[in-house]
Backbone of each chain as ProteinMPNN parsed JSONL, in Angstrom:
{"seq_chain_A": "XXXXXXXXXXXXXXXXXXXXXXXXXXXXXXXXXXXXXXXXXXXXXXXXXXXXXXXXXXXXXXXXXXXXXXXXXXXXXXXXXXXXXXXXXXXXXXXXXXXXXXXXXXXXXXXXXXXXXXXXXXXXXXXXXXXXXXXXXXXXXXXXXXXXX", "coords_chain_A": {"N_chain_A": [[5.536, 100.12, 214.445], [8.629, 98.797, 213.42], [9.322, 98.225, 210.093], [10.422, 95.354, 208.38], [12.643, 95.011, 205.75], [13.122, 92.893, 203.118], [16.225, 91.716, 201.722], [16.839, 92.594, 198.344], [17.269, 91.512, 194.982], [19.538, 93.263, 193.081], [21.27, 93.442, 190.89], [21.323, 93.156, 187.356], [21.791, 91.434, 184.279], [23.328, 93.046, 181.61], [21.785, 95.793, 179.684], [19.103, 97.825, 181.128], [15.823, 97.588, 180.222], [13.559, 99.931, 178.588], [11.019, 98.894, 178.546], [10.941, 97.235, 180.807], [11.087, 99.214, 182.767], [8.666, 100.546, 182.327], [6.832, 98.53, 182.908], [7.37, 98.237, 185.606], [6.388, 100.631, 186.611], [3.673, 100.327, 186.018], [3.032, 98.23, 187.704], [2.582, 99.382, 190.122], [0.124, 100.518, 190.268], [-1.922, 99.522, 191.8], [-1.272, 100.233, 194.339], [-2.553, 102.357, 196.262], [-1.956, 104.234, 198.187], [0.136, 105.675, 197.348], [1.34, 108.77, 196.16], [3.256, 109.97, 194.713], [5.845, 109.258, 192.465], [9.356, 108.941, 192.058], [11.77, 108.708, 189.596], [14.964, 107.68, 188.7], [17.148, 107.428, 186.022], [20.077, 106.088, 184.899], [22.106, 106.692, 182.167], [24.195, 105.519, 179.519], [26.8, 107.486, 178.394], [28.197, 108.909, 175.406], [31.066, 109.609, 175.796], [33.92, 111.579, 174.819], [37.02, 110.273, 174.136], [40.663, 110.093, 174.014], [41.222, 108.354, 171.892], [38.847, 107.946, 170.596], [35.211, 107.619, 170.609], [33.215, 106.739, 173.473], [31.757, 103.598, 173.425], [30.304, 101.997, 175.021], [29.805, 100.682, 178.373], [31.453, 98.313, 180.354], [30.415, 96.633, 183.102], [31.531, 95.453, 186.265], [31.471, 93.921, 189.533], [32.093, 93.73, 193.072], [30.267, 91.545, 194.118], [28.919, 90.408, 196.403], [29.508, 92.159, 198.508], [28.513, 94.495, 197.41], [25.759, 93.94, 197.142], [25.064, 93.779, 199.829], [25.61, 96.422, 200.608], [23.759, 97.805, 199.02], [21.465, 96.927, 200.27], [21.806, 98.139, 202.794], [21.709, 100.828, 202.047], [19.089, 100.999, 201.145], [17.714, 100.473, 203.565], [18.533, 102.692, 205.073], [17.433, 104.762, 203.562], [14.702, 104.245, 203.785], [14.479, 104.78, 206.486], [15.073, 107.504, 206.626], [13.318, 108.915, 204.943], [9.856, 109.419, 204.053], [8.64, 106.788, 202.711], [6.851, 104.687, 200.456], [7.513, 102.551, 198.8], [10.458, 101.087, 197.24], [12.77, 100.574, 194.655], [15.724, 99.273, 193.272], [17.843, 98.888, 190.536], [20.728, 97.694, 188.916], [23.021, 97.461, 186.242], [25.118, 94.711, 185.181], [27.956, 93.577, 183.264], [28.081, 94.306, 179.699], [26.873, 97.475, 178.75], [25.557, 99.214, 176.169], [26.27, 102.471, 174.717], [23.828, 104.994, 175.227], [21.988, 103.352, 176.353], [20.309, 102.09, 179.353], [21.722, 101.884, 182.599], [21.305, 102.119, 185.285], [18.572, 102.08, 187.468], [16.552, 103.689, 189.545], [13.851, 103.716, 191.661], [11.529, 105.276, 193.473], [8.79, 105.557, 195.706], [6.207, 107.458, 197.222], [3.834, 108.884, 199.552], [3.905, 111.639, 199.082], [5.45, 114.278, 197.078], [7.932, 115.504, 197.887], [9.462, 113.785, 199.559], [9.921, 111.749, 197.744], [11.466, 112.96, 195.688], [13.762, 113.719, 197.203], [14.664, 111.298, 198.306], [15.35, 109.83, 196.028], [17.545, 111.212, 195.015], [19.324, 110.98, 197.164], [19.745, 108.175, 197.245], [20.939, 107.628, 194.734], [23.325, 109.129, 194.931], [24.568, 107.848, 197.096], [24.974, 105.283, 196.025], [26.786, 105.838, 193.95], [28.996, 106.761, 195.377], [29.693, 104.767, 197.249], [29.308, 102.023, 196.61], [30.857, 99.027, 195.584], [31.338, 98.946, 192.512], [32.604, 98.496, 189.289], [33.801, 99.995, 186.274], [34.442, 99.614, 182.854], [35.176, 101.697, 180.326], [34.389, 101.299, 177.09], [36.095, 101.962, 174.162], [35.603, 103.078, 170.929], [35.733, 100.593, 168.311], [37.769, 98.859, 168.428], [38.557, 97.345, 170.617], [39.771, 98.83, 172.588], [39.988, 100.438, 175.83], [39.116, 102.411, 178.755], [39.434, 102.714, 182.313], [36.7, 103.64, 184.275], [35.953, 106.308, 186.569], [34.103, 107.448, 189.253], [33.168, 110.814, 189.857]], "CA_chain_A": [[6.417, 98.959, 214.352], [9.651, 98.886, 212.378], [9.081, 97.255, 209.024], [11.653, 94.692, 207.934], [12.677, 94.91, 204.29], [13.961, 91.775, 202.672], [17.202, 92.077, 200.694], [16.329, 92.318, 197.005], [18.296, 91.386, 193.953], [19.712, 94.538, 192.395], [22.011, 93.341, 189.63], [20.751, 92.505, 186.176], [22.79, 91.309, 183.218], [23.104, 93.891, 180.438], [21.014, 97.022, 179.877], [17.748, 97.794, 181.697], [15.008, 98.005, 179.065], [12.427, 100.832, 178.851], [9.843, 98.05, 178.781], [11.0, 96.837, 182.214], [10.759, 100.414, 183.554], [7.229, 100.841, 182.223], [6.101, 97.489, 183.648], [7.531, 98.535, 187.035], [5.435, 101.708, 186.938], [2.316, 99.768, 185.966], [2.785, 97.313, 188.822], [2.281, 100.152, 191.331], [-1.199, 101.159, 190.167], [-2.808, 99.02, 192.864], [-0.843, 100.776, 195.644], [-3.216, 103.656, 196.157], [-1.447, 105.218, 199.157], [1.219, 106.413, 196.686], [0.938, 109.979, 195.458], [4.388, 110.496, 193.947], [6.982, 108.398, 192.148], [10.523, 109.589, 191.437], [12.558, 107.705, 188.88], [16.245, 108.108, 188.156], [17.703, 106.473, 185.072], [21.442, 106.395, 184.469], [22.268, 106.295, 180.759], [25.612, 105.533, 179.109], [27.123, 108.651, 177.573], [29.274, 108.694, 174.426], [32.156, 110.543, 176.092], [35.018, 111.597, 173.857], [38.328, 109.93, 174.696], [41.734, 110.415, 173.064], [41.244, 107.501, 170.695], [37.52, 107.779, 169.997], [34.046, 107.803, 171.469], [32.806, 105.599, 174.298], [30.681, 102.843, 172.764], [29.558, 101.284, 176.055], [30.56, 100.421, 179.605], [31.35, 96.944, 180.878], [30.399, 96.71, 184.567], [31.748, 94.308, 187.154], [31.269, 94.351, 190.92], [32.302, 92.819, 194.203], [28.809, 91.432, 194.184], [28.388, 90.141, 197.747], [29.591, 93.399, 199.282], [27.619, 95.465, 196.78], [24.367, 93.616, 197.507], [24.912, 94.157, 201.234], [25.543, 97.889, 200.678], [22.451, 98.209, 198.485], [20.497, 96.676, 201.335], [21.976, 99.174, 203.819], [21.227, 102.101, 201.486], [17.616, 100.9, 201.187], [17.254, 100.62, 204.949], [18.768, 104.08, 205.482], [16.478, 105.627, 202.855], [13.39, 104.047, 204.426], [14.505, 105.43, 207.8], [15.189, 108.963, 206.49], [12.261, 109.529, 204.137], [8.554, 108.75, 204.128], [8.538, 106.076, 201.433], [5.949, 103.538, 200.371], [8.375, 101.469, 198.327], [11.732, 101.462, 196.631], [13.39, 99.534, 193.831], [17.004, 99.668, 192.682], [18.422, 97.912, 189.614], [21.979, 98.132, 188.296], [23.518, 96.489, 185.256], [26.463, 94.132, 185.106], [28.24, 93.247, 181.861], [28.182, 95.441, 178.769], [25.713, 98.312, 178.455], [25.977, 100.103, 175.077], [25.95, 103.896, 174.768], [22.421, 105.317, 174.998], [21.096, 102.453, 177.1], [20.163, 102.382, 180.783], [22.51, 101.008, 183.472], [20.845, 102.273, 186.671], [17.141, 102.411, 187.576], [16.143, 103.882, 190.942], [12.41, 103.983, 191.599], [11.008, 105.44, 194.83], [7.387, 105.965, 195.753], [5.868, 108.062, 198.505], [2.563, 109.609, 199.489], [4.09, 113.036, 198.66], [6.57, 114.457, 196.153], [9.22, 115.931, 198.46], [10.217, 112.599, 199.997], [10.331, 110.977, 196.566], [12.606, 113.676, 195.089], [14.956, 113.694, 198.061], [15.157, 109.921, 198.455], [15.991, 109.351, 194.797], [18.876, 111.817, 194.95], [20.145, 110.358, 198.221], [20.096, 106.802, 196.869], [21.884, 107.66, 193.607], [24.629, 109.605, 195.415], [25.149, 106.778, 197.923], [25.445, 104.208, 195.131], [27.977, 106.285, 193.218], [30.14, 106.961, 196.267], [30.03, 103.71, 198.218], [29.086, 100.622, 196.214], [32.005, 98.597, 194.783], [31.029, 98.606, 191.121], [33.727, 98.967, 188.469], [33.339, 100.165, 184.896], [35.416, 99.757, 181.788], [34.579, 102.428, 179.207], [34.866, 100.72, 175.836], [36.312, 103.079, 173.241], [35.637, 102.654, 169.525], [35.377, 99.187, 168.038], [39.008, 98.089, 168.334], [38.902, 96.664, 171.854], [40.42, 99.719, 173.563], [39.11, 100.831, 176.941], [39.697, 103.11, 179.915], [38.666, 102.468, 183.531], [35.905, 104.797, 184.69], [36.037, 106.653, 187.996], [33.07, 108.421, 189.603], [33.68, 112.086, 190.416]], "C_chain_A": [[7.381, 99.13, 213.183], [9.389, 97.798, 211.33], [10.422, 96.641, 208.612], [11.585, 94.534, 206.417], [13.632, 93.796, 203.887], [15.003, 92.28, 201.664], [16.641, 91.707, 199.315], [17.487, 92.24, 196.036], [18.348, 92.69, 193.156], [20.304, 94.355, 191.001], [21.234, 92.605, 188.549], [21.849, 92.437, 185.114], [22.412, 92.196, 182.042], [22.212, 95.08, 180.747], [19.654, 96.779, 180.518], [16.816, 98.367, 180.627], [13.92, 98.992, 179.484], [11.147, 100.051, 179.145], [9.779, 97.603, 180.251], [10.602, 98.01, 183.112], [9.256, 100.654, 183.508], [6.397, 99.789, 182.955], [6.211, 97.723, 185.156], [6.563, 99.625, 187.464], [4.023, 101.113, 187.017], [2.012, 98.913, 187.191], [2.482, 98.05, 190.126], [0.882, 100.777, 191.31], [-2.15, 100.718, 191.269], [-2.446, 99.579, 194.239], [-1.343, 102.205, 195.762], [-2.882, 104.621, 197.294], [-0.34, 106.074, 198.523], [0.648, 107.629, 195.965], [2.03, 110.517, 194.558], [5.424, 109.399, 193.721], [8.122, 109.303, 191.697], [11.37, 108.494, 190.84], [13.85, 108.344, 188.419], [16.736, 107.02, 187.231], [19.099, 106.936, 184.697], [21.637, 105.842, 183.071], [23.733, 106.421, 180.362], [25.847, 106.631, 178.072], [28.271, 108.325, 176.618], [30.377, 109.717, 174.66], [33.254, 110.431, 175.033], [36.322, 111.281, 174.593], [39.39, 110.207, 173.637], [41.635, 109.626, 171.766], [39.863, 107.263, 170.092], [36.412, 107.981, 171.009], [33.77, 106.545, 172.282], [31.607, 104.913, 173.625], [29.841, 102.05, 173.767], [30.407, 101.168, 177.303], [30.339, 98.969, 180.005], [31.495, 97.004, 182.397], [30.746, 95.372, 185.206], [31.559, 94.827, 188.583], [31.791, 93.285, 191.874], [30.877, 92.565, 194.689], [28.266, 91.237, 195.592], [28.395, 91.421, 198.587], [28.622, 94.433, 198.722], [26.168, 95.195, 197.172], [24.091, 94.013, 198.962], [24.783, 95.679, 201.372], [24.241, 98.413, 200.1], [21.375, 98.028, 199.562], [20.578, 97.767, 202.415], [21.472, 100.536, 203.333], [19.695, 102.123, 201.5], [17.09, 101.153, 202.599], [17.394, 102.069, 205.412], [17.755, 105.008, 204.821], [15.074, 105.479, 203.452], [13.337, 104.76, 205.78], [14.458, 106.959, 207.679], [13.97, 109.622, 205.852], [10.965, 108.736, 204.277], [8.29, 108.058, 202.784], [7.565, 104.915, 201.527], [6.703, 102.328, 199.812], [9.533, 101.992, 197.509], [12.277, 100.29, 195.837], [14.68, 100.086, 193.242], [17.462, 98.531, 191.77], [19.681, 98.515, 189.008], [22.483, 97.04, 187.375], [24.882, 95.938, 185.621], [26.678, 93.741, 183.642], [28.178, 94.499, 181.0], [26.837, 96.141, 178.597], [26.143, 99.304, 177.366], [25.559, 101.554, 175.337], [24.466, 104.122, 174.447], [21.467, 104.42, 175.76], [21.223, 102.702, 178.609], [20.936, 101.357, 181.625], [22.071, 101.079, 184.941], [19.387, 102.746, 186.67], [16.816, 102.468, 189.064], [14.708, 104.386, 190.924], [11.893, 104.056, 193.034], [9.597, 106.001, 194.772], [7.041, 106.397, 197.161], [4.453, 108.631, 198.42], [2.73, 111.007, 198.873], [5.403, 113.237, 197.913], [7.916, 114.715, 196.814], [10.081, 114.733, 198.865], [10.72, 111.804, 198.796], [11.536, 111.622, 195.884], [13.876, 113.463, 195.911], [15.535, 112.291, 198.181], [15.869, 109.462, 197.186], [17.395, 109.933, 194.683], [19.827, 111.165, 195.963], [20.648, 108.982, 197.774], [21.144, 106.793, 195.744], [23.267, 108.098, 194.086], [25.325, 108.543, 196.273], [25.718, 105.664, 197.061], [26.757, 104.624, 194.477], [29.203, 106.354, 194.121], [30.605, 105.682, 196.957], [29.908, 102.265, 197.749], [30.206, 100.174, 195.263], [31.603, 98.009, 193.425], [32.115, 99.254, 190.275], [33.275, 99.012, 187.016], [34.485, 100.373, 183.933], [34.704, 100.496, 180.66], [35.208, 101.903, 177.927], [34.941, 101.837, 174.811], [36.443, 102.542, 171.824], [35.281, 101.183, 169.4], [36.594, 98.282, 168.115], [39.434, 97.395, 169.615], [39.642, 97.532, 172.857], [39.437, 100.067, 174.678], [39.872, 101.687, 177.935], [38.815, 102.817, 181.128], [37.98, 103.75, 183.97], [36.061, 105.026, 186.192], [34.98, 107.707, 188.29], [33.694, 109.648, 190.251], [32.863, 112.455, 191.649]], "O_chain_A": [[6.991, 99.556, 212.096], [9.255, 96.617, 211.652], [11.43, 97.341, 208.511], [10.617, 94.003, 205.871], [14.799, 93.779, 204.278], [14.711, 93.158, 200.851], [16.046, 90.644, 199.143], [18.545, 92.831, 196.252], [17.337, 93.155, 192.63], [19.897, 95.023, 190.051], [20.588, 91.586, 188.793], [22.731, 93.294, 185.068], [21.295, 92.108, 181.531], [21.911, 95.358, 181.908], [19.118, 95.672, 180.461], [17.0, 99.499, 180.181], [13.409, 98.912, 180.601], [10.297, 100.508, 179.908], [8.709, 97.591, 180.859], [9.877, 97.834, 184.091], [8.64, 100.934, 184.536], [5.373, 100.116, 183.555], [5.27, 97.446, 185.9], [5.984, 99.558, 188.548], [3.281, 101.37, 187.965], [0.875, 98.874, 187.662], [2.159, 97.416, 191.131], [0.507, 101.489, 192.242], [-3.073, 101.448, 191.632], [-3.207, 99.426, 195.194], [-0.639, 103.15, 195.405], [-3.454, 105.708, 197.367], [0.072, 107.082, 199.099], [-0.363, 107.549, 195.268], [1.789, 111.404, 193.739], [5.827, 108.704, 194.653], [7.891, 110.314, 191.033], [11.655, 107.483, 191.482], [13.842, 109.419, 187.819], [16.747, 105.841, 187.588], [19.277, 108.06, 184.228], [21.368, 104.669, 182.814], [24.429, 107.328, 180.82], [25.191, 106.691, 177.032], [29.19, 107.579, 176.957], [30.601, 110.593, 173.825], [33.486, 109.375, 174.445], [36.674, 111.953, 175.562], [39.06, 110.52, 172.492], [41.919, 110.142, 170.686], [39.724, 106.459, 169.17], [36.644, 108.454, 172.121], [34.053, 105.431, 171.842], [30.6, 105.544, 173.305], [28.799, 101.499, 173.414], [31.589, 101.514, 177.296], [29.217, 98.462, 180.0], [32.547, 97.373, 182.919], [30.316, 94.311, 184.752], [31.495, 96.036, 188.805], [31.91, 92.11, 191.527], [30.359, 93.274, 195.551], [27.253, 91.839, 195.947], [27.426, 91.729, 199.281], [27.983, 95.164, 199.479], [25.431, 96.125, 197.5], [23.015, 94.519, 199.282], [23.961, 96.171, 202.145], [23.671, 99.366, 200.631], [20.496, 98.873, 199.731], [19.554, 98.257, 202.889], [20.886, 101.301, 204.098], [19.084, 103.141, 201.827], [16.159, 101.93, 202.806], [16.498, 102.612, 206.059], [17.268, 105.944, 205.456], [14.35, 106.463, 203.605], [12.293, 105.277, 206.177], [13.873, 107.632, 208.528], [13.63, 110.758, 206.184], [10.978, 107.542, 204.578], [7.782, 108.672, 201.845], [7.472, 104.247, 202.556], [6.542, 101.211, 200.303], [9.587, 103.163, 197.136], [12.248, 99.149, 196.298], [14.725, 101.224, 192.773], [17.471, 97.366, 192.167], [19.706, 99.688, 188.635], [22.387, 95.852, 187.682], [25.689, 96.598, 186.275], [25.723, 93.594, 182.879], [28.217, 95.617, 181.513], [25.812, 95.509, 178.339], [27.005, 100.148, 177.613], [24.616, 101.818, 176.082], [23.921, 103.523, 173.52], [20.267, 104.69, 175.811], [22.113, 103.417, 179.069], [20.834, 100.149, 181.412], [22.42, 100.211, 185.741], [19.025, 103.688, 185.965], [16.805, 101.449, 189.754], [14.393, 105.367, 190.251], [11.822, 103.043, 193.73], [9.261, 106.809, 193.906], [7.494, 105.817, 198.148], [3.935, 108.837, 197.323], [1.815, 111.508, 198.22], [6.35, 112.471, 198.087], [8.937, 114.203, 196.356], [11.271, 114.675, 198.556], [11.819, 111.25, 198.83], [12.504, 110.943, 195.542], [14.92, 113.079, 195.384], [16.753, 112.113, 198.162], [16.887, 108.774, 197.265], [18.33, 109.231, 194.297], [20.974, 110.846, 195.65], [21.831, 108.669, 197.91], [22.115, 106.038, 195.801], [24.273, 107.507, 193.693], [26.54, 108.366, 196.179], [26.808, 105.157, 197.327], [27.72, 103.857, 194.452], [30.315, 106.047, 193.691], [31.797, 105.53, 197.224], [30.371, 101.361, 198.445], [30.481, 100.839, 194.264], [31.539, 96.797, 193.222], [32.499, 100.401, 190.503], [32.476, 98.186, 186.576], [35.377, 101.191, 184.16], [33.737, 99.983, 180.098], [36.411, 102.045, 177.709], [33.974, 102.572, 174.609], [37.271, 101.675, 171.544], [34.619, 100.608, 170.263], [36.484, 97.076, 167.896], [40.559, 96.902, 169.701], [40.099, 97.027, 173.882], [38.221, 100.001, 174.498], [41.103, 101.693, 177.961], [37.598, 102.686, 180.998], [38.6, 104.812, 184.03], [36.27, 104.095, 186.971], [34.959, 108.754, 187.644], [34.608, 109.55, 191.07], [33.121, 113.484, 192.274]]}, "seq_chain_B": "XXXXXXXXXXXXXXXXXXXXXXXXXXXXXXXXXXXXXXXXXXXXXXXXXXXXXXXXXXXXXXXXXXXXXXXXXXXXXXX", "coords_chain_B": {"N_chain_B": [[49.105, 82.585, 208.925], [46.347, 82.095, 206.671], [44.976, 83.975, 204.009], [42.214, 84.995, 202.037], [42.468, 86.598, 199.117], [41.155, 89.031, 196.959], [41.01, 90.512, 193.731], [39.979, 93.385, 191.951], [38.719, 94.944, 188.936], [40.962, 97.237, 187.423], [43.039, 96.445, 189.048], [43.086, 93.684, 189.054], [44.038, 93.322, 186.539], [46.672, 94.094, 186.825], [47.715, 92.191, 188.622], [47.148, 89.909, 187.264], [45.457, 88.049, 188.173], [42.339, 86.956, 189.567], [41.94, 86.217, 192.13], [43.748, 85.083, 195.062], [45.536, 82.972, 197.38], [46.846, 84.163, 200.376], [49.635, 84.119, 202.396], [50.141, 85.183, 205.557], [51.644, 86.837, 208.475], [50.635, 86.449, 211.941], [50.165, 88.862, 213.18], [49.229, 90.696, 211.41], [48.253, 93.829, 210.014], [45.946, 95.958, 208.198], [47.476, 97.979, 206.995], [50.025, 96.802, 207.06], [49.606, 94.61, 205.415], [49.041, 95.976, 203.054], [51.576, 97.069, 202.482], [53.059, 94.717, 201.99], [51.726, 93.852, 199.756], [52.274, 95.895, 197.89], [54.979, 95.522, 197.618], [55.025, 93.06, 196.347], [53.548, 93.565, 194.04], [54.588, 96.016, 192.408], [53.511, 97.794, 190.519], [51.109, 98.562, 191.509], [51.525, 100.698, 193.131], [51.065, 103.075, 191.852], [48.375, 103.208, 191.721], [45.103, 104.082, 192.879], [43.433, 102.646, 195.587], [41.076, 100.876, 197.694], [40.911, 98.913, 200.694], [39.03, 96.174, 201.5], [38.01, 94.351, 204.281], [36.589, 91.396, 204.994], [34.301, 92.349, 203.643], [34.135, 94.972, 204.492], [35.175, 98.253, 204.225], [38.383, 99.167, 205.228], [40.595, 100.895, 207.436], [44.183, 101.535, 207.688], [45.108, 100.802, 210.269], [43.642, 98.669, 211.14], [43.446, 95.39, 212.45], [44.02, 92.2, 210.867], [42.193, 89.303, 210.859], [42.751, 85.709, 210.993], [41.753, 83.709, 208.208], [40.367, 85.704, 206.962], [38.515, 87.468, 204.414], [39.799, 89.34, 201.907], [39.455, 92.202, 199.932], [40.58, 94.021, 197.158], [39.93, 97.164, 196.092], [39.469, 99.145, 193.363], [38.845, 102.613, 192.198], [35.359, 103.493, 192.378], [32.653, 103.062, 190.038], [29.966, 103.004, 189.656], [26.533, 103.515, 188.547]], "CA_chain_B": [[47.677, 82.432, 208.637], [46.109, 82.251, 205.241], [43.904, 84.928, 203.698], [41.662, 84.907, 200.694], [42.596, 87.953, 198.586], [40.472, 89.169, 195.674], [41.373, 91.739, 193.008], [38.905, 93.841, 191.06], [38.961, 95.978, 187.934], [42.33, 97.425, 186.915], [44.001, 95.76, 189.93], [43.168, 92.303, 188.576], [44.896, 93.342, 185.344], [48.066, 94.185, 187.282], [48.136, 90.927, 189.232], [46.872, 88.79, 186.356], [44.68, 87.078, 188.957], [41.12, 87.446, 190.207], [42.068, 85.954, 193.561], [44.842, 84.203, 195.444], [45.694, 82.719, 198.813], [47.95, 84.986, 200.875], [50.084, 83.633, 203.694], [50.648, 86.328, 206.311], [51.888, 86.546, 209.887], [49.414, 86.561, 212.738], [49.981, 90.236, 213.678], [49.088, 91.548, 210.242], [47.214, 94.865, 209.923], [45.655, 96.349, 206.816], [48.641, 98.715, 206.502], [51.098, 95.83, 206.831], [49.235, 93.859, 204.223], [49.183, 96.888, 201.911], [53.007, 97.143, 202.17], [53.457, 93.445, 201.354], [51.098, 93.819, 198.433], [52.988, 96.813, 197.004], [56.269, 94.878, 197.325], [54.809, 91.979, 195.378], [53.02, 94.144, 192.791], [54.99, 97.434, 192.451], [52.67, 98.625, 189.644], [49.953, 99.045, 192.266], [51.873, 101.946, 193.835], [50.506, 104.218, 191.127], [46.908, 103.096, 191.655], [44.294, 104.341, 194.074], [42.526, 101.54, 195.894], [40.664, 100.69, 199.074], [41.006, 97.528, 201.133], [37.873, 95.702, 202.272], [38.235, 93.137, 205.056], [35.262, 90.8, 205.214], [33.301, 93.227, 203.012], [34.055, 96.289, 205.131], [36.356, 99.048, 203.888], [39.105, 99.234, 206.5], [41.777, 101.744, 207.521], [45.443, 100.805, 207.822], [45.391, 100.299, 211.624], [42.751, 97.55, 211.476], [44.087, 94.078, 212.387], [43.371, 91.222, 209.985], [42.068, 87.988, 211.486], [42.941, 84.547, 210.126], [40.59, 83.308, 207.38], [39.625, 86.853, 206.442], [38.405, 87.687, 202.974], [40.279, 90.696, 201.642], [39.211, 92.608, 198.55], [41.256, 95.241, 196.744], [38.884, 97.818, 195.325], [39.837, 100.382, 192.671], [37.759, 103.607, 192.281], [34.028, 103.001, 192.009], [32.142, 103.634, 188.783], [28.556, 102.634, 189.501], [25.58, 104.555, 188.176]], "C_chain_B": [[47.435, 82.632, 207.144], [44.854, 83.083, 205.001], [43.455, 84.701, 202.265], [41.638, 86.333, 200.132], [41.978, 88.009, 197.188], [40.815, 90.522, 195.04], [40.267, 92.097, 192.032], [39.419, 94.874, 190.058], [40.412, 96.027, 187.482], [43.367, 96.7, 187.785], [44.167, 94.302, 189.516], [44.013, 92.222, 187.3], [46.367, 93.374, 185.744], [48.544, 92.831, 187.817], [48.015, 89.764, 188.254], [46.028, 87.714, 187.018], [43.395, 87.733, 189.46], [41.211, 87.258, 191.72], [43.287, 85.078, 193.826], [44.823, 83.997, 196.966], [46.954, 83.442, 199.271], [48.342, 84.447, 202.24], [50.731, 84.799, 204.433], [50.932, 85.944, 207.749], [50.662, 86.921, 210.712], [49.15, 87.982, 213.251], [49.658, 91.207, 212.558], [47.949, 92.571, 210.397], [46.959, 95.157, 208.444], [46.858, 97.09, 206.208], [49.809, 97.791, 206.182], [50.844, 95.004, 205.577], [49.441, 94.7, 202.968], [50.664, 96.984, 201.495], [53.502, 95.878, 201.476], [52.952, 93.379, 199.919], [51.874, 94.687, 197.438], [54.387, 96.285, 196.682], [56.101, 93.827, 196.247], [54.367, 92.52, 194.016], [53.336, 95.642, 192.75], [54.1, 98.327, 191.583], [51.453, 99.172, 190.379], [50.242, 100.345, 193.002], [51.25, 103.158, 193.16], [48.982, 104.224, 191.126], [46.276, 103.461, 192.987], [43.45, 103.104, 194.336], [42.202, 101.523, 197.385], [40.756, 99.204, 199.397], [39.754, 97.199, 201.948], [38.255, 94.405, 202.974], [36.865, 92.599, 205.439], [34.144, 91.773, 204.824], [33.151, 94.588, 203.672], [35.332, 97.056, 204.792], [37.063, 99.431, 205.186], [40.353, 100.102, 206.39], [43.006, 100.9, 207.859], [45.682, 100.201, 209.209], [44.608, 99.021, 211.96], [43.5, 96.218, 211.391], [43.296, 93.119, 211.494], [43.368, 89.866, 210.687], [42.335, 86.879, 210.461], [41.641, 84.246, 209.397], [39.816, 84.49, 206.822], [39.572, 86.838, 204.921], [38.772, 89.145, 202.725], [40.026, 91.029, 200.183], [39.889, 93.944, 198.284], [40.366, 95.938, 195.73], [39.393, 99.105, 194.677], [38.666, 101.376, 192.725], [36.431, 103.082, 191.726], [33.492, 103.753, 190.787], [30.679, 103.299, 188.561], [27.705, 103.818, 189.083], [25.399, 104.658, 186.682]], "O_chain_B": [[48.232, 83.266, 206.452], [43.833, 82.931, 205.672], [44.226, 84.271, 201.407], [40.88, 87.177, 200.61], [42.24, 87.152, 196.345], [40.898, 91.54, 195.727], [39.692, 91.23, 191.373], [40.405, 95.571, 190.296], [41.019, 94.995, 187.193], [44.454, 96.377, 187.307], [45.261, 93.747, 189.616], [44.624, 91.192, 187.013], [47.209, 92.761, 185.088], [49.646, 92.385, 187.498], [48.701, 88.751, 188.398], [45.895, 86.606, 186.498], [43.375, 88.93, 189.745], [40.641, 88.03, 192.49], [43.794, 84.414, 192.922], [44.188, 84.741, 197.713], [48.002, 83.345, 198.632], [47.505, 84.328, 203.135], [51.745, 85.338, 203.99], [50.528, 84.875, 208.208], [49.769, 87.623, 210.237], [48.045, 88.279, 213.705], [49.796, 92.418, 212.731], [46.849, 92.242, 210.842], [47.665, 94.665, 207.565], [47.215, 96.859, 205.052], [50.495, 97.963, 205.175], [51.752, 94.74, 204.789], [49.946, 94.216, 201.955], [50.975, 96.982, 200.304], [54.26, 95.942, 200.509], [53.642, 92.922, 199.008], [52.107, 94.284, 196.298], [54.924, 96.561, 195.609], [56.928, 93.712, 195.343], [54.763, 92.0, 192.973], [52.458, 96.46, 193.025], [53.95, 99.51, 191.886], [50.834, 100.136, 189.927], [49.318, 101.024, 193.449], [50.942, 104.152, 193.817], [48.365, 105.145, 190.589], [46.82, 103.195, 194.059], [42.822, 102.57, 193.422], [42.933, 102.066, 198.213], [40.689, 98.352, 198.512], [39.456, 97.853, 202.948], [38.76, 93.475, 202.345], [36.085, 93.265, 206.12], [33.187, 91.986, 205.568], [32.161, 95.285, 203.445], [36.437, 96.574, 205.04], [36.445, 99.945, 206.118], [41.073, 100.056, 205.393], [42.903, 99.738, 208.253], [46.383, 99.196, 209.326], [44.892, 98.37, 212.965], [44.126, 95.934, 210.37], [42.073, 93.213, 211.381], [44.421, 89.349, 211.062], [42.176, 87.065, 209.254], [40.555, 84.502, 209.917], [38.73, 84.314, 206.269], [40.44, 86.286, 204.244], [38.144, 90.06, 203.258], [40.343, 90.236, 199.296], [39.788, 94.878, 199.081], [40.077, 95.402, 194.661], [39.714, 100.061, 195.383], [37.602, 101.034, 193.239], [36.393, 102.337, 190.747], [33.831, 104.911, 190.545], [30.198, 103.305, 187.428], [28.1, 104.973, 189.243], [24.625, 105.491, 186.209]]}, "name": "protein", "num_of_chains": 2, "seq": "XXXXXXXXXXXXXXXXXXXXXXXXXXXXXXXXXXXXXXXXXXXXXXXXXXXXXXXXXXXXXXXXXXXXXXXXXXXXXXXXXXXXXXXXXXXXXXXXXXXXXXXXXXXXXXXXXXXXXXXXXXXXXXXXXXXXXXXXXXXXXXXXXXXXXXXXXXXXXXXXXXXXXXXXXXXXXXXXXXXXXXXXXXXXXXXXXXXXXXXXXXXXXXXXXXXXXXXXXXXXXXXXXXXX"}
């Protein structure tokens, strides 16, 4: 029988804390069909720009469309890979350099599906979800718009 | 017909607006809308963007129905 996955809230305000990540791991200890977790964490890099270093990224999104696309990516990943569960969190607002803005957490009975699903999900998010980022440069209020390669 | 148009990221900086009501003719396509938009906001000619109609990224040939929600989306930066 096809399992129906409820849409889940993906966006969180500000950085994703290491504490939240560790609590998410702990909450899976009771799911004993899982043999492998894969976790991807996107961290803000201090890229060098003409006028200084990136001090953080301010994220905005077309939230309704983004939530719908996250849901479609989840459904596609469940269909393609043998997964027990999946969680995606992405920041909105300012995330300072060195902090986490994306947390993808997939669990499977076996490692291969977990590795492959995490890569698939991250690439889909980067290419297709309408999230916009302003790279804040230095402390003087300068910025440049970020574009995924 | 009237459309609900929304601007994101650097495009909202060009228009100075997050959203506006757009009055278009009934035969409007995405390409036709794009031309009207570039006439109104010439600075957008230098920008890359996609057009979403009712949350679906749409090519220029796609017709736009009355009451549609249109979003102008600059390059994505998630992750």
